[in-house]
DRENMIVO-812262 format. One record per residue (C-alpha): residue number from 1; residue in one letter; x, y, z. Coordinates in steps of 0.05 Angstrom, whole numbers, padded with zeros to 5 digits. Layout:
N
R; num; residu; east; north; up
R; NUM; a; X; Y; Z
...
//
This chain:
336
R; num; residu; east; north; up
R; 1; m; 00240; -00107; -00078
R; 2; a; 00287; -00163; -00102
R; 3; g; 00354; -00172; -00130
R; 4; c; 00402; -00115; -00138
R; 5; t; 00409; -00113; -00213
R; 6; v; 00439; -00055; -00249
R; 7; s; 00397; -00027; -00304
R; 8; d; 00405; 00034; -00353
R; 9; g; 00327; 00047; -00341
R; 10; n; 00305; 00011; -00404
R; 11; s; 00335; -00059; -00403
R; 12; l; 00347; -00113; -00353
R; 13; t; 00407; -00157; -00343
R; 14; e; 00366; -00222; -00331
R; 15; p; 00326; -00239; -00396
R; 16; a; 00265; -00285; -00399
R; 17; g; 00288; -00357; -00392
R; 18; w; 00343; -00339; -00340
R; 19; v; 00341; -00389; -00279
R; 20; v; 00346; -00352; -00209
R; 21; a; 00381; -00393; -00157
R; 22; g; 00381; -00456; -00196
R; 23; r; 00304; -00462; -00189
R; 24; y; 00261; -00404; -00211
R; 25; r; 00257; -00395; -00287
R; 26; l; 00236; -00327; -00308
R; 27; r; 00178; -00325; -00357
R; 28; r; 00153; -00256; -00370
R; 29; i; 00149; -00186; -00334
R; 30; l; 00085; -00174; -00298
R; 31; g; 00100; -00101; -00278
R; 32; r; 00151; -00047; -00267
R; 33; g; 00153; 00003; -00213
R; 34; g; 00202; 00060; -00194
R; 35; m; 00258; 00016; -00164
R; 36; g; 00243; -00054; -00191
R; 37; v; 00208; -00107; -00233
R; 38; v; 00164; -00166; -00218
R; 39; w; 00170; -00228; -00259
R; 40; l; 00124; -00287; -00272
R; 41; a; 00168; -00349; -00260
R; 42; e; 00161; -00425; -00254
R; 43; d; 00187; -00459; -00197
R; 44; e; 00220; -00518; -00227
R; 45; a; 00228; -00557; -00161
R; 46; l; 00153; -00556; -00143
R; 47; h; 00123; -00543; -00213
R; 48; r; 00083; -00485; -00198
R; 49; p; 00079; -00412; -00223
R; 50; v; 00110; -00359; -00176
R; 51; a; 00120; -00283; -00176
R; 52; i; 00191; -00261; -00163
R; 53; k; 00209; -00191; -00145
R; 54; q; 00274; -00160; -00171
R; 55; l; 00307; -00094; -00150
R; 56; v; 00335; -00053; -00205
R; 57; l; 00386; -00004; -00183
R; 58; s; 00415; 00052; -00228
R; 59; g; 00490; 00040; -00248
R; 60; s; 00509; 00097; -00201
R; 61; a; 00483; 00064; -00141
R; 62; t; 00534; 00064; -00087
R; 63; d; 00557; 00005; -00044
R; 64; e; 00515; 00034; 00016
R; 65; e; 00454; 00040; -00026
R; 66; r; 00461; -00032; -00047
R; 67; l; 00470; -00056; 00025
R; 68; a; 00408; -00015; 00044
R; 69; a; 00369; -00047; -00014
R; 70; r; 00386; -00116; 00009
R; 71; a; 00362; -00098; 00082
R; 72; r; 00298; -00070; 00054
R; 73; l; 00286; -00132; 00016
R; 74; h; 00299; -00176; 00074
R; 75; r; 00253; -00133; 00118
R; 76; e; 00198; -00132; 00067
R; 77; a; 00197; -00207; 00061
R; 78; r; 00198; -00218; 00137
R; 79; l; 00143; -00170; 00150
R; 80; a; 00098; -00200; 00095
R; 81; a; 00112; -00268; 00119
R; 82; r; 00089; -00251; 00187
R; 83; v; 00019; -00242; 00166
R; 84; d; -00019; -00305; 00159
R; 85; h; -00081; -00290; 00123
R; 86; s; -00113; -00305; 00053
R; 87; g; -00122; -00229; 00041
R; 88; t; -00048; -00218; 00040
R; 89; v; 00003; -00240; -00012
R; 90; r; 00043; -00305; 00014
R; 91; v; 00116; -00304; 00012
R; 92; y; 00150; -00371; -00002
R; 93; d; 00223; -00356; -00004
R; 94; i; 00283; -00308; -00007
R; 95; a; 00329; -00331; -00060
R; 96; e; 00401; -00310; -00072
R; 97; d; 00433; -00310; -00140
R; 98; t; 00504; -00281; -00157
R; 99; g; 00498; -00237; -00098
R; 100; d; 00427; -00210; -00112
R; 101; l; 00365; -00224; -00068
R; 102; w; 00298; -00240; -00096
R; 103; i; 00230; -00245; -00060
R; 104; v; 00191; -00306; -00086
R; 105; m; 00115; -00302; -00076
R; 106; e; 00049; -00333; -00097
R; 107; a; 00029; -00313; -00167
R; 108; l; -00036; -00280; -00163
R; 109; p; -00089; -00286; -00214
R; 110; g; -00132; -00228; -00237
R; 111; r; -00118; -00153; -00236
R; 112; t; -00109; -00094; -00193
R; 113; l; -00163; -00047; -00167
R; 114; e; -00127; 00006; -00206
R; 115; a; -00130; -00031; -00269
R; 116; a; -00200; -00050; -00261
R; 117; l; -00217; 00027; -00249
R; 118; r; -00178; 00045; -00309
R; 119; d; -00208; -00007; -00354
R; 120; q; -00283; -00001; -00333
R; 121; g; -00292; 00060; -00288
R; 122; a; -00324; 00062; -00221
R; 123; l; -00348; -00001; -00189
R; 124; p; -00421; -00017; -00163
R; 125; v; -00436; 00000; -00089
R; 126; g; -00445; -00076; -00076
R; 127; q; -00380; -00095; -00102
R; 128; v; -00343; -00040; -00065
R; 129; t; -00379; -00059; 00000
R; 130; s; -00353; -00133; -00009
R; 131; l; -00285; -00102; -00026
R; 132; g; -00283; -00061; 00039
R; 133; l; -00303; -00120; 00082
R; 134; c; -00244; -00164; 00052
R; 135; l; -00193; -00107; 00061
R; 136; l; -00216; -00097; 00132
R; 137; d; -00201; -00169; 00146
R; 138; a; -00134; -00164; 00114
R; 139; l; -00114; -00100; 00151
R; 140; e; -00137; -00129; 00217
R; 141; a; -00094; -00190; 00208
R; 142; t; -00035; -00147; 00190
R; 143; h; -00049; -00102; 00253
R; 144; r; -00052; -00164; 00297
R; 145; a; 00015; -00182; 00271
R; 146; g; 00042; -00117; 00295
R; 147; i; 00047; -00086; 00224
R; 148; v; 00021; -00021; 00193
R; 149; h; 00019; -00025; 00119
R; 150; r; 00026; 00048; 00101
R; 151; d; 00014; 00037; 00028
R; 152; v; -00059; 00016; 00019
R; 153; k; -00081; 00041; -00046
R; 154; p; -00115; 00014; -00113
R; 155; s; -00049; -00008; -00142
R; 156; n; -00036; -00051; -00082
R; 157; v; -00105; -00088; -00084
R; 158; q; -00108; -00147; -00125
R; 159; l; -00177; -00170; -00148
R; 160; c; -00166; -00247; -00156
R; 161; g; -00231; -00270; -00182
R; 162; g; -00284; -00301; -00140
R; 163; l; -00288; -00275; -00067
R; 164; r; -00212; -00267; -00062
R; 165; v; -00183; -00198; -00052
R; 166; v; -00107; -00193; -00034
R; 167; l; -00068; -00136; -00004
R; 168; t; 00001; -00135; -00033
R; 169; d; 00066; -00093; -00028
R; 170; f; 00095; -00090; 00043
R; 171; g; 00155; -00052; 00018
R; 172; i; 00143; 00008; 00065
R; 173; a; 00109; -00027; 00119
R; 174; s; 00129; -00011; 00191
R; 175; t; 00126; -00041; 00260
R; 176; a; 00118; -00004; 00328
R; 177; e; 00193; -00007; 00341
R; 178; d; 00206; 00032; 00279
R; 179; g; 00183; 00098; 00311
R; 180; s; 00166; 00163; 00273
R; 181; g; 00151; 00164; 00199
R; 182; t; 00205; 00219; 00189
R; 183; s; 00264; 00183; 00223
R; 184; t; 00300; 00186; 00157
R; 185; g; 00281; 00257; 00137
R; 186; r; 00232; 00232; 00084
R; 187; i; 00161; 00221; 00081
R; 188; v; 00151; 00159; 00040
R; 189; g; 00084; 00137; 00009
R; 190; s; 00031; 00154; -00043
R; 191; p; 00007; 00225; -00032
R; 192; a; -00067; 00216; -00054
R; 193; y; -00073; 00156; -00004
R; 194; m; -00031; 00178; 00056
R; 195; s; -00067; 00198; 00121
R; 196; p; -00054; 00264; 00150
R; 197; e; -00013; 00238; 00206
R; 198; q; 00032; 00203; 00158
R; 199; v; 00042; 00271; 00123
R; 200; h; 00058; 00302; 00190
R; 201; g; 00110; 00245; 00203
R; 202; g; 00071; 00219; 00263
R; 203; e; 00076; 00153; 00295
R; 204; f; 00057; 00090; 00252
R; 205; e; -00012; 00071; 00276
R; 206; p; -00066; 00023; 00247
R; 207; a; -00116; 00084; 00242
R; 208; s; -00069; 00109; 00184
R; 209; d; -00084; 00046; 00143
R; 210; l; -00158; 00057; 00157
R; 211; f; -00155; 00127; 00127
R; 212; s; -00121; 00098; 00065
R; 213; l; -00175; 00045; 00063
R; 214; g; -00226; 00101; 00061
R; 215; a; -00190; 00135; 00004
R; 216; t; -00183; 00070; -00033
R; 217; l; -00260; 00057; -00027
R; 218; y; -00273; 00126; -00047
R; 219; a; -00234; 00115; -00110
R; 220; a; -00270; 00048; -00123
R; 221; v; -00337; 00075; -00121
R; 222; e; -00327; 00144; -00150
R; 223; g; -00273; 00126; -00202
R; 224; r; -00226; 00182; -00176
R; 225; s; -00180; 00198; -00116
R; 226; p; -00211; 00239; -00062
R; 227; f; -00152; 00286; -00055
R; 228; g; -00117; 00280; -00121
R; 229; k; -00094; 00349; -00146
R; 230; g; -00045; 00329; -00203
R; 231; c; 00015; 00355; -00161
R; 232; p; 00043; 00318; -00099
R; 233; v; 00051; 00380; -00059
R; 234; a; -00022; 00404; -00073
R; 235; t; -00046; 00332; -00062
R; 236; l; -00011; 00326; 00007
R; 237; t; -00044; 00398; 00026
R; 238; a; -00110; 00371; 00006
R; 239; v; -00104; 00312; 00049
R; 240; v; -00087; 00351; 00111
R; 241; d; -00130; 00414; 00100
R; 242; d; -00189; 00397; 00053
R; 243; p; -00248; 00354; 00054
R; 244; p; -00255; 00301; 00002
R; 245; a; -00285; 00316; -00063
R; 246; p; -00360; 00307; -00060
R; 247; l; -00388; 00236; -00063
R; 248; l; -00434; 00226; -00121
R; 249; r; -00441; 00153; -00130
R; 250; a; -00430; 00124; -00061
R; 251; g; -00502; 00124; -00039
R; 252; p; -00504; 00085; 00032
R; 253; l; -00427; 00078; 00029
R; 254; g; -00418; 00153; 00039
R; 255; p; -00422; 00155; 00117
R; 256; v; -00372; 00099; 00120
R; 257; i; -00323; 00131; 00073
R; 258; e; -00330; 00196; 00106
R; 259; g; -00319; 00165; 00174
R; 260; l; -00257; 00132; 00151
R; 261; l; -00231; 00194; 00122
R; 262; a; -00238; 00238; 00185
R; 263; k; -00176; 00279; 00191
R; 264; d; -00165; 00266; 00264
R; 265; p; -00145; 00193; 00277
R; 266; a; -00178; 00193; 00345
R; 267; r; -00246; 00209; 00309
R; 268; r; -00239; 00161; 00253
R; 269; l; -00282; 00098; 00243
R; 270; g; -00249; 00037; 00278
R; 271; p; -00252; -00029; 00243
R; 272; d; -00311; -00058; 00283
R; 273; q; -00354; 00006; 00267
R; 274; a; -00333; 00002; 00195
R; 275; r; -00348; -00072; 00188
R; 276; g; -00415; -00065; 00222
R; 277; a; -00435; -00011; 00174
R; 278; l; -00412; -00050; 00114
R; 279; r; -00449; -00112; 00135
R; 280; a; -00512; -00069; 00143
R; 281; i; -00501; -00044; 00075
R; 282; r; -00494; -00113; 00047
R; 283; r; -00556; -00133; 00078
R; 284; g; -00594; -00077; 00043
R; 285; e; -00601; -00039; 00105
R; 286; s; -00578; 00034; 00115
R; 287; p; -00521; 00042; 00163
R; 288; g; -00551; 00108; 00192
R; 289; r; -00513; 00159; 00228
R; 290; i; -00448; 00122; 00250
R; 291; q; -00427; 00150; 00320
R; 292; v; -00355; 00150; 00331
R; 293; r; -00327; 00148; 00400
R; 294; p; -00262; 00190; 00404
R; 295; r; -00202; 00146; 00421
R; 296; a; -00140; 00167; 00460
R; 297; r; -00089; 00192; 00415
R; 298; r; -00017; 00169; 00425
R; 299; p; 00033; 00224; 00437
R; 300; r; 00074; 00244; 00376
R; 301; s; 00149; 00229; 00372
R; 302; q; 00198; 00282; 00385
R; 303; g; 00236; 00297; 00321
R; 304; a; 00285; 00352; 00300
R; 305; g; 00228; 00402; 00301
R; 306; g; 00197; 00380; 00364
R; 307; t; 00132; 00347; 00374
R; 308; r; 00089; 00353; 00313
R; 309; p; 00017; 00377; 00331
R; 310; f; -00041; 00356; 00291
R; 311; g; -00063; 00410; 00246
R; 312; r; -00038; 00446; 00185
R; 313; i; 00030; 00427; 00156
R; 314; r; 00060; 00481; 00112
R; 315; p; 00130; 00472; 00137
R; 316; a; 00124; 00397; 00128
R; 317; l; 00099; 00406; 00058
R; 318; r; 00161; 00443; 00036
R; 319; l; 00204; 00385; 00062
R; 320; v; 00159; 00335; 00028
R; 321; g; 00165; 00373; -00040
R; 322; n; 00239; 00367; -00041
R; 323; t; 00254; 00298; -00010
R; 324; a; 00191; 00251; -00013
R; 325; r; 00198; 00187; -00053
R; 326; y; 00141; 00177; -00099
R; 327; r; 00132; 00108; -00134
R; 328; t; 00088; 00091; -00192
R; 329; v; 00065; 00025; -00225
R; 330; t; 00058; 00016; -00301
R; 331; a; 00025; -00052; -00307
R; 332; s; -00037; -00085; -00279
R; 333; t; -00007; -00123; -00228
R; 334; g; -00006; -00116; -00152
R; 335; y; 00065; -00130; -00145
R; 336; r; 00122; -00079; -00146
//
């Protein structure tokens, strides 16, 4: 997120027309999230539109929380900037104004996948097939940069029109050196799109993003989440213990989605297998039975409770229910 602005939850201290860092003139709000706001702004030096992320903290935020917010902002911008691919949002600048930090990014046209599903319902198989290929390319570029996105979901997928699809929001992305997902004692993410190993607090691995991709493609073609239960703890239980809800509209996409949603990351479809199957579907061919060669699984990190085995997670769910951070988006923009 961006600058550490104090808010009472309803109003912001920077109105439209305010110029940030002597350069970026705020125009209008694009979207709001649990911890911040994204503005459409005008870069008055280069005369182009940009999107600028502003972190909004409550008036009760401590100095420690403000410092942590600044560190998160720097980290988010650095990680997003490491990925050089048209399928990920481009970061232009980190601006500072009166002690606050802002991320300046490209202004994306179009709307999020979440907004498209809300407005028009499930998408055709052909469109979802092309969407899957675009997101696979973006994720592979992200993984080559040593980053796991950890928050692939419809609200973080921007449909820009034409052939461009953009993966946004690197706010909780991680690198190999970050270690286990529960190093801070919290499981962070969006319950309906988290992988089972994320719920366990396992190592951050690219395979986790592929599970989230499968859940996103499921939502795109079916118009609903594969695991959503209306309650975070019940949803997380379903992610780990239950098969996805039956596929009714997926047609030839079914085997691909099911392969991506394998509970065991070692038996999950890899990017090459998924891409081959999606390309076959786009050619009008059946992907057939997709054989998954089990991959070696990395050992789990040792946490306070010892090594976390792959399996049922009743104790972890009690922790998640009390401490997880859940974030929502209330506008049809891919920024948060």
